[in-house]
Steps between C-alpha positions, in 0.01 A plus 500: 500500500782748564564779249822469314682780674442327838618159397824371632655391172425835340659681791801279483538537121450879525769549760729252317451703178575821678810347650611370157442834340694677762785254479496513118500877503780514750713251305433687178601832654813334626580356162415826316723698733782262449446502126482877492832529677657286232304675224640846605849363487433348158359821361798700627745252345306502181507878471865523585583225245329700232674821598843329495424383147482858377753634750790523257311665228352748746837572646653571155203734416544686827880517460487627144179706566348318201130568522412284207672204657326574823161503334570174332605348833178622657285378206651154534447509867139596470436197281474314828155529647656534846568878461279785417746788555884532456768774462876541468686791658862609453739543785369850558144386530389622159250284329632342182191303410170375657215275405152461635241228422137510637409227741314208343140438603492204740188374693684455823692830495279650772578200732867495415557870580363435855653164559854572365553849625815386678661387165791722380374691194811703391844357435825691424822369346816716514685506168871446579761537226831325534395382842583841641321780330135556560373587155127531590188337647231264362158526671200278430153463653348160484135402437428307824171376376653336197777350704266369776208401289602141484573484872160648573309259273692203629417583868132577415482155356665366808252668733201398291623139491542495875156637561340261263690213661385621851135516393518160331666352813231671719223348295670161525535539873129606519398182328745301704378639831145444401553146389732398784369698796181693444294241319585226764433750783174600340396136476601458867305806596203378294504174701530687827219738409291195422556394862351819627158382396308339791404201294855411403678369811700195396648272763811450294642805307706432188683747270660416160790707589598278795702277265727793398850520649520874493366771719148459372512137599614596846228758520237259387616233752526766774141620425383139500670445839356821637162404369496169679643669812222750478244230472645330811507826688143576390399159619671563829345846520159355429552236763633759741211739422249222551668413827509869597130538424422180690696624802341851470147375480518192726711645777339552838703821525362823350692572183487776234716595202551861379718668245746766613236771449304327772217378277352167637533233228396189690397375843357191670171437674660544846597858409146576386360347819733687731471836327122455445517567121380293210779414254386720202483802734834426659664477159402853422688630807857567576711395788484856627123467543574225746832620646544878444874478600581257225562761230633431144824686591546274795442197279764620250744575777442154637550347155845663485607387846324171562686293232234228528518461873159480679432766759279448801334805646191612686238737350149629545272363223154647437181304447218603266323643797797736558599326828877449530654191660860387558654247261836333465614520142758284320570702183730418218589633152453225237545506124210395280511536119829689537333760722547564874188441711428528872374184672368528849375229733342632822310391805283669755702546818230674703485219757881477514518869571244451778701205631822708489331776695371242747841353536644845551227576753569172684871581492454833683161467665336258745233294325277483812497859620608672175759688711860539385722211607851465641667530163320827435615627841859396434506688168357821646602541863854608415366769262261630768778518759730673256235751414434573869873554552535734200190702587574531865177344632427203717309181398407191686457124458244307704524122537160349586442147620148385569463341847327167539454468126667161487256365755207610286658377183576155637178448687249651258669422177706693249195634316398692812858607552525629145171691542635649825816615324301660225284694749803597707678635191195715419504640853870573472456678168219711642743652748759598242531802271541474124875533509551224759576144394351186670681177432413145591828328590339151521286317750350746746782758473457843338738788449394863462750732324418867578725715277433825685410539870634842575794733483643408842508201735240628743241571225575166334462311834175669578350419167611141487382447863156623395505267201606198711224564761250532215614173353476318835151637556378399156656148518376423847133547399288193437528320168173338389593204279281196425246606764784488763627793693879496495741718700865564426743766591830617353858549606669786320868591477605847381828611355555861382749592221736630398704470825853369572551425131272192526432343150179335387579158646597653838187714516282194432685291759463776755127511456486123518697512822266761650203294396627202702553729794132604478390138470703395805366791696151354490395566143238746366771769539760692296867558576762726350840342416765535763862392476468247782234319311767369270647304782168342569466406132847345506406299810171391340693390186734296716212347688317405174817341363557297811131381509530345156752250628372459854307174442777336290759603763280356779486834688138479612396317805180461704421577863177402683319721753281307739125560526344411838163474665378657831670216694837561339477182290662487158231501232709586189780692342522792258776438249710811438769533238851638577786599268867510583739625225878505550520855365176651640479294825160420647242686291164578656194347322334848511786609271535219258143364464368820326800486264428138402145598426605793281761301298278188467708267724214456742372200308828313532545602868137416582536154342821446688333584834203272423718211397732532806210534751326196354822300521555607866135437589519149348809440718306610801209283404727197482631561860152569631317824584340599830117486515475880533708570190286627212761575235740758350394837357661632179479856380384519136595791289214667300717464188554130570130436571394691179700262284263280291694185589505566879250230596678240279839599648373442856343177420814378317716571812251330732495196272877491466569537881201280614431756772163516676340794322277571799812615689555785250363845591537754213512860623366760260437871544148637504597729204517195281138422565368811323737486199302244298234331715401233252856391419628507861197312628531232231863435590431485872208259469706271282776494759235457768401173331856378596434600868731791483410779755511875442570786738472868441825667604517859649121504516355850555781693340383475144169558324165467668443146363268355759216460252726289279593246765193291445614421140833345613590185698676693779574307825692769698561870537834628615487824693778733383775566758445879476166461684653268759791737567259787570271300736653666814495849369224541240136418593411496135710183455269332763194586296656375173624167648166448685320557169724252319461232766124552515466484124713188473300330771178562307658377181650194674855618434796471733708806584881511553674810633845584360776693669424408864813610696375543860288314751254789528425484133439128525263549796300776324460288185400199701234699680371619157452140387820469285640155587801478249815700515829552323784732596828549680332459840466133423794445263707653232515322163730202533682278255373158393701301754374704789143487368541118488595502866182702576297235332675216668483621859223586737556875493288776618545861379623767567863399495820690528567719195708318240695644222422410138 
């Protein structure tokens, strides 16, 4: 219950009364002032009227200087209560008579003297005789209290009446305000206060005042509407809160709720699990205990700027053990119970960070060798070259290609090739200093970026030469992989910088060019870049481009070189491929065959040769072959033979062309026999089942493979032409060929000598026991039509040289 002085109706009545009193007072003052103005004029007129009544008698007394008459005049004048003092003077100012009467005792005289001080108290009337002569002067002093007493009492009554009326009206307004406003409001408040109790929560709220058509009715209806709206909002909030709690506690995401001071108010089980806290303990902590960077000031700042938008960021959260781990946080400022709260959902991104680091590593490093890759080189080489140029020193770039790696990789499998690359990269790194950078470009190619070699070209060349020789020495040593001894070498191209304004791409291309020069010079060597190498690279690029379209443009063709016995009879042919290009002309096989092997075209070229030889051999079969003819020899590239589908490809061609497979003699190099004995032997024996024969080409020039011959179905050894050419000048060649023939005889193998160009060579070979020959002494390679004539006629070799 409010005290009276705080009630609305009392305050309204009080201020209404004050206003009424003020207005009444102001109106009374205005009325009094107006009345006083009139009252002064009335008093003046009244006094002057009385004076004019006695004017004639006073004039006569002054004119005649009759003092008795003057006294009588003044005595009559003083009978009026308006005067208390009067006198008559003659024309010379001498007093003829005067009268004085004490002031009467009036209760309001003290107030009148102060209030009516501006009233004129003394009046004079000149006494004029015959309208011209001034006979004297009548002077009177009025009693202002007596004259204004009525006015004063009248206005006191007026003020009193006004005040009483104001108080009465104020009391009436007090009652009216109470009855019409305060009491209904109090009842409305009483009903609303009844709703504050927890037990009183009606579904439908009703106020008696709602039927009223005044402001109270509007207020009651408004409160009713707001109440029902509140109930609806509360229901929605309860539903939302239930949904929020369900999401919070059932979410698979880690979630926690804090106030803006950072105090943790709620969390779900996933949060407890990830942070390794039990829930009661976690609710005693603040967000700063988990994330020290999430300070209250940061939360408040975020509240001012976020405007309800969620923010995703990464942070380091701390477990109960004190170990920190990376998390991705989706944070938001939400309002609960009209207060701002911080809601965070987060997840452990440790694995994602590791994956990102792995992706970054894979983007700039080789996964096999852990060396930087081509992208890393491209992003750093220009910086290294610029630094060398600015600092006035010389650096170098070495382009390394592993020789014979492809043979090992194809024959022994990629797992051996990968292991070989790993070991090779370790040996390369062992040769470098800490500032040097080793990069794997891909395949079997490596690039070494040496930022500083020296202050001048001579010093730089000396140091890089020593490095290149060390690399060659290290890479040529035996690799022991899977209980097999493997040997490789390397070809190294070297380019120094900064010279001639060469940029990063040019320096890399120069080293690549020099590397190919080292490879073409016999491999296991290094070469510095020279300007003329660029011409060779251009020619090589032209050759590669032309090779890609050689088969489709029908630019390849075959020639056949006769193989004869000791009687000069034709016993077979060796099929040899030739290439004629309109731009390049006739290109030597020694020039284009290595290129086809390097760029991977050897598979298509080898299949083309096999297909065309089988077709031609079938055609010869159909026209009939001489009794001495044993077949056609085909050179098989190590890359072609190492292909997994090689046996199937050969069998498919034989089946399609219907050629007699016993007429096929596949020539392989002895180096192929030691690459992967099990795989090579398996393929050879499978082809042997189809009656295909095998010869070892250029025997004696490769590895010492005699102990491996017993594992393979070899039928013939071909003595390399280098031994035949030196028969007449080098006794050692006699020993080698004798050894080969003797060994072949004991192993029941035939021997064919290549490169026989003179009769004396044929005679020496025949005396050694070699009964098969091939070379220009007998015949150059010929085209298919000429070879057909050799088969059709009864011809004995040697013949006249023929061009092919």
